Each structure stands twice: as structure tokens, then as C-alpha cells.
Phi, psi and omega in degrees: 000141181245138178244131178231147171282147178276081180222156181272359178281154179291138181234129178284137185222138172257119183244129181295142176271152178263001176098351177289135177297139185261123174226135181091187182283149178265140176234124178262128177234141175230126182241133181298140177275356180269303183251004177056034177262134178286113184264332182231130175212106185212148177283139182229162178238131177276130179278354175054050177267351181212152175278343184261337186228148166278135175250099187235164173247127181245132174246119183271148177286157180291146174082015182282128184287146174295150176152198183255137181228156173258122182256155176218135172248125180250140172248098192072243177251006185260123177289125179249356174193136176220154178171196182257146182229128177249123177249129179125189181294136179274084183269157179261116180291152179266148180251146177258115181244109177260129180286128180253131177245136182246142177241127182262132179257143176265145177278148181258000000 
């Protein structure tokens, strides 16, 4: 899972590779998991600093809603990385923990 701030400035991201050999230009796409609309589609360049990760810079468009997206990096028409992308503040959700009490009865 990748986390990005909702800003229009370029952000450096390490994205895991799936092992497929990369040939051609890379295209980064992000699709909303709610309405399945492709919100981000841009050409990116891998800085090739790792054999396991793509080191790319992503610039988000203005007015993009916070939330969860499915990302894909394509080399030509071949997907070389897919996964989840969370855009917005990384907040900590609260958990509801209700204490449960059990009463044991003895048989007579």
C-alpha cells in the first residue's frame, strides 16, 4: 500500500515491482475504488535505484478527493506493478472495544 499527501507538488514514491521485465515508457494510473473512474494518468520515470522497487515522482491533479485508489504502473500495455494507494491524511481510526462479561453456571 502506498500513501500520498493530497498536494499538487511532486512526491517521491517507492513502488514494488512485480518481477516483469520493464521495456518502454512507464505510465502511472490511479483509479478510484468507489466509482472506478481513472483520476490520475501520467508518464513517470524510474530512477532505477533498486531492483525491488520503482523510484518515481508522482504529481497529483488539483481537486482530487481523499480516499482509496487502485494504482497500476504500465510498461507499454503490460502491468508491471499494481496495488492500493491512499491519498490524504494518514489518520488513525478509533476502535470500539466493549468489555464482555461471562457468567458461568454450575450444574446441580
